[in-house]
C-alpha positions as CSV (number, residue, x, y, z in Angstrom):
1,M,62.1,162.6,-85.5
2,S,63.2,160.6,-88.5
3,F,66.5,159.4,-89.8
4,I,67.7,159.8,-93.4
5,A,70.2,157.2,-94.8
6,M,71.9,158.2,-98.0
7,N,74.5,156.5,-100.1
8,R,76.3,158.5,-102.8
9,F,77.4,156.6,-105.9
10,K,79.9,157.8,-108.6
11,I,78.8,156.0,-111.8
12,T,81.1,155.5,-114.7
13,P,80.2,157.6,-117.7
14,G,78.0,155.7,-120.2
15,R,76.8,153.2,-117.5
16,E,74.0,155.3,-116.0
17,A,71.2,153.3,-117.6
18,D,72.8,150.1,-116.3
19,F,72.9,151.5,-112.8
20,E,69.3,152.6,-112.9
21,E,68.2,149.2,-114.3
22,I,70.0,147.4,-111.4
23,W,68.1,149.5,-108.9
24,R,64.8,149.0,-110.8
25,N,65.2,145.2,-110.6
26,R,66.8,145.0,-107.2
27,D,64.9,143.3,-104.4
28,R,65.0,145.9,-101.7
29,N,62.5,144.5,-99.2
30,L,62.3,147.9,-97.5
31,K,58.5,147.9,-97.3
32,E,58.7,144.8,-95.0
33,M,60.8,146.7,-92.4
34,K,59.4,148.4,-89.4
35,G,60.0,152.2,-89.6
36,F,60.5,152.4,-93.4
37,V,58.9,155.6,-94.7
38,E,60.2,156.3,-98.3
39,F,62.9,155.4,-100.8
40,R,64.2,157.5,-103.7
41,L,67.0,157.1,-106.1
42,L,68.4,160.5,-107.1
43,K,70.5,161.5,-110.1
44,G,72.8,164.4,-109.7
45,A,75.6,166.3,-111.5
46,K,77.6,164.8,-114.3
47,T,81.3,165.3,-114.8
48,D,83.8,163.9,-117.3
49,E,84.7,161.3,-114.6
50,Y,81.3,160.2,-113.2
51,T,77.6,160.9,-112.8
52,L,76.5,161.3,-109.2
53,Y,73.6,159.3,-107.8
54,S,72.2,159.0,-104.3
55,S,69.9,156.5,-102.6
56,H,67.8,158.4,-100.1
57,V,65.8,156.4,-97.5
58,I,63.7,157.9,-94.8
59,W,63.2,155.9,-91.6
60,D,61.1,156.6,-88.5
61,S,64.3,156.4,-86.4
62,R,68.0,155.6,-86.5
63,A,67.2,152.4,-84.6
64,D,64.8,151.3,-87.4
65,F,67.6,151.9,-89.9
66,E,70.1,150.0,-87.9
67,A,67.7,147.1,-87.6
68,W,67.5,147.1,-91.4
69,T,71.3,146.9,-91.7
70,K,71.3,143.8,-89.5
71,S,68.4,142.0,-91.1
72,Q,68.2,139.1,-93.6
73,Q,66.3,141.5,-96.0
74,F,69.4,143.7,-96.0
75,R,71.7,140.8,-96.7
76,D,69.4,139.6,-99.5
77,S,69.3,143.1,-101.1
78,H,73.1,143.4,-101.2
79,K,74.1,139.8,-102.0
80,N,75.0,140.5,-105.7
81,A,76.5,143.9,-105.3
82,G,79.6,144.3,-107.5
83,Q,79.0,141.1,-109.5
84,G,77.8,140.3,-113.0
85,R,76.6,143.1,-115.1
86,S,77.1,145.6,-112.3
87,R,80.9,145.2,-112.5
88,G,82.5,148.4,-113.7
89,V,79.4,150.5,-113.2
90,M,80.6,152.3,-110.2
91,A,83.7,154.5,-110.2
92,G,84.7,153.7,-106.6
93,H,82.9,152.6,-103.5
94,P,79.6,154.2,-102.3
95,N,79.8,156.9,-99.6
96,F,77.3,156.5,-96.7
97,E,75.8,159.6,-95.0
98,G,73.3,159.4,-92.1
99,F,71.2,162.3,-90.8
100,E,69.0,162.8,-87.8
101,T,66.1,165.1,-88.6
102,V,66.1,168.3,-86.4
103,L,63.5,170.4,-88.3
104,H,60.7,169.3,-90.6
105,E,58.1,171.2,-92.6
106,S,55.6,169.8,-95.1
């Protein structure tokens, strides 16, 4: 079954458009990777302290995800994280969560 990789981001209030633009213009290279199925950037609840976002990527397997994290495409996609106009956008570090699929219906 598939593997879902998620990163949760707490975004500084007022910087949501900046965060979304960074992702729109980011070179993800995911489609080049074996086992890549789907990417989504999700926007969640807003508080006085942050707006919650999550990157949600479906892979055919955990092994395919792990190959992505060790690839040159991964390094290229993350090389400018935390620099330039992205500085101050996040209220803290992202939180990774990985999930093995145990049931699936479509």
